[in-house]
N, C-alpha and C positions, 0 to 999 in steps of 0.2 A: 591458370592463374600469372599472368605475368609478376615483375617483379616491384612495377610502377601500380599496378591495382593489390597488393602484400601491401605495400609503402600507405597508399591512402586508406585505409581502411582503418587507419591506425593514428589520421590525421589529427595536426597541436586544432582542439578548436579555441575559435577567441573567448577568451575567459576575462579581460583585462581591465574590465570595469568595474570589479568588485577584489579588492584585497582578501588575502588568506583570511586573516584576523577578524575581518569582517563575516565571512563566510562559518567561520564555529558560532561569532555572534547567535548568525541564523538558527544551525544547530544545534545551539543550547535553548535559543528561544523555544525553538519546535521540541522538545523534549519535557521542557515544561508543560506549553500547553496543552499538548494531548493527556498527559494528566492529569494537568488542572479540569481540561472537556471528560475524559474518562471518569475521574474520580466524583465530582460536583452534579453530571449528569445520569448516574449509575445512584450512588452513593447517597448522596447529600435528598436530589432532586426526586430517586429513584425515579423518572419517567418511562415508558411505556419502552421497549425497546427499536418501533419505527421512528416513534418521535426523537430520542435519545440518538440514532443516526442524520438523524436531518441535524437535529446539530451538531454536532463532529465533522460531518458532510462539509459543513456551511463553512464552518469557524477554521478549518482546518483545509480546506481546498481556498480559500479567501486567503489564507495564510502562504499556502505551495507559489495560489496568483502574486502574490503581492516580494515571495524570493526569487523566484525568474521574470516578474518585470524591474525587480532592481541588479539583479546577476549580472545583467547582460549576457547572459550566455546562450549560446548557439546551442540553443535546446534540439532545435529540427537536424542539425548535423549529427552532435549526440546521440539519436535515436537511428538514425539510419547507419548509421555507421555500424558492420559485422552484425545486421541485420535481421540475415539472415540466420546464424549462429546464438546469435539472444534467445534465436522463436524455438530453436530448437532444442535446447536448453532446456528450456522454461517448459516446454512439451512434455519432457525427459520428465522435470523435475514435479509438476503438477502429474503426471498418470504416475510418479510415482506412494503421489502423496494418498493421491483419490483412493491409489487400491490397499494405503490401510487404513484410511477409513473408511472402507469399507470388510476392511477384513473384525470390525470391534464391532462389537451390541450396539445396535440400530435404537432408535427412538420415535414413538408416533409424531405419525405430524398433519399440521391441519392439509383440507386440501381446497378444491376448486376451486375461482378466481384468487381466493385467496393465497396458495401456495404459490401460485402464478405472481402474483404478485411478489409473494416473500426470496421465490427461485434469483425475478430482479434486483429487488430493492436489497438483498439482505446477503443474497449469491455475488450477484455478479455486483451492483456500485458498491456494497460496502466490500466486495474482493479486492475491486478496480482503484479504491479509497486508502484503503490502505495501504497496496502496496504503492503508490505514490509518495504515503507519508512514511512509510517503512525502509522500503529500498531506495526510490527511487530517487526521493528526495538526498535523503544521505548518498549514493554515489553523485549528484552531482555537487555535494559539496565536493566530495575526494577529489573530484575533480578539481575543483579551484582548488583546494591544496595543491595539487602540481599543476597551478597553471595553463590544465587545458591540455598537455603532452603528456603521451602514456606511452612514448614509443619505445621501443627498447627492451628487452625482459626485467629490467633493474624498475624501472619505475611500475609495469605492470604487474611487480608483485607489489612495492609500496599500494598501487592503487588500489589492488585486492583488498590489503590490508586496512586502508584507511574506509573505505567501502562498508569492510564489517563491523571494523569499530564504532566509525556512527552509527549505523543501524543500531546497532548492539544497543548505544544508548539510549535513540529512542524509543527502539523497538520494547525496552525493561522501565526506563520510565511512564511509558505510555499504556501499558497488562499492571502495572501496579497500581495503577488507580482504578482497578479494577477489584473487589474484593474476593474473586475465585481468584485469584490468581498471588495473594500476598501467602507469602513461604514458600516448598517444597517445588507448588505447580511453577509456580516460574519463570525454573527452567525447561517448562517445555516448549514457548515460544521463544524461550533463546535459541534451543535446538534447530527449533523450523527456522531462527532467523542466520543457520549460515544453508539450509536448505533455496531457496527464494531468494536468498545475494546469489549463488552460483553463477546463474545469466552476467548478471555482472560482474562479479566478479574475473568469471572467465574470457570474455569477451568485451567489455568494456559500455555493455548497452544494456540498461536495465531494461527494456522491454520483457523482456520471459519473465522477468520475474511478476510482471502484470500478469503474467498468462499463466504460471504458474500458481498464483497468489487467487487467483479468482474461478479454478479451477476446482482452488483447497472448497473454496467457500461454496461454491456453488453444489459439490457434493455433500458436503456438510448441512445442511437446509436440506438435503434432498435423501440422508440416510441418518443425521442427530442433529436435529431441529431441536433438543431441548438441551442440546450441548453432550459432552461426556470426553473421551481418546482424548487431545490433544488442546479439548477446549478451543476452534476456532469463530466462534460465535460469540464472544462476550459480545451485550454481558446473559450472563444465566438465565434462563427464563424460566415457568413453574408448567405444568400442562395446561392450565386453565387460563394463560396469559393470553392464548391468540383469539379466542372466541369473545375476550370480553371485550367493553365498550370504549375503553383506550383503546382496542387493537383495530378496534372499526375506525373510530375517527382517525387512527396513526396511518392507514392503506392511504384515502383519498391525499392527506393532506403530504403524503413523502409524492403521490403521484405526481400532484400539484408541483411540489418543488421539485420533478424530474425534468416535466416539461418547460418550467420561467431557466432554470439552466441550463436546458436546451437552445432559450430564444437567447440568451444575454450568453450565451456561446455563439448562435450564428451573425447576431446582432455587431456581437467584438471581435469578429474576428481577425476581420483588415486592421487591428490595432494589435496587433500580436505581428511585431515586427523582427519577432529572429525564427 
């Protein structure tokens, strides 16, 4: 690798359209919104988990889309730099967490088409959306706070520290919304934040965090469907939930949501300028 290639891997990202103070406002808004959605959807409304995820995905993805549109950040350049290193770290973290999950006691799980749906919905989609909210978004905020410049050792350390602090704020507020994390168990997702932020903290690219977290969610769906261990699949379930009528309604509604979102992204992709 030449010197030019090494320097270009950590080039300055254009983030001039959003001042750091405004980026902190978006961070605070995400922290509050994630708590409200998890608390209202699970504690107050008691929604079936599939329908709750639909509510969570829709609201938080809309918020993140608004952030990206207003920040002016060249997110494609962020996700392209040091991509191989980020993916590599993400695969290692994902494998380590998956192995840890598999060493813990498992639970029964649904079967057939509903299990396949849950692997996609509760495993892949939930894992990716959670990663975007809890790890990718905070990394983008950290980059905005540094004006897009993480060149040099001092700025890389500053970026890693800011990424973790921003992520820890959202991770904490979001999980407090779930009753099972109020108390000593809140430490579990906070420790997890250290692991899942490693790809972004080490490389400046949060793509690996999505891979690692998605891997953890899929493994948890297959091995600890009803919860346990570090609680990767809130809200907690009871063994009767998936076979109930609300579960039967949740699957087709959620599948329709996936199809609708795919159509929206396909039709609107040309509007994304960065």
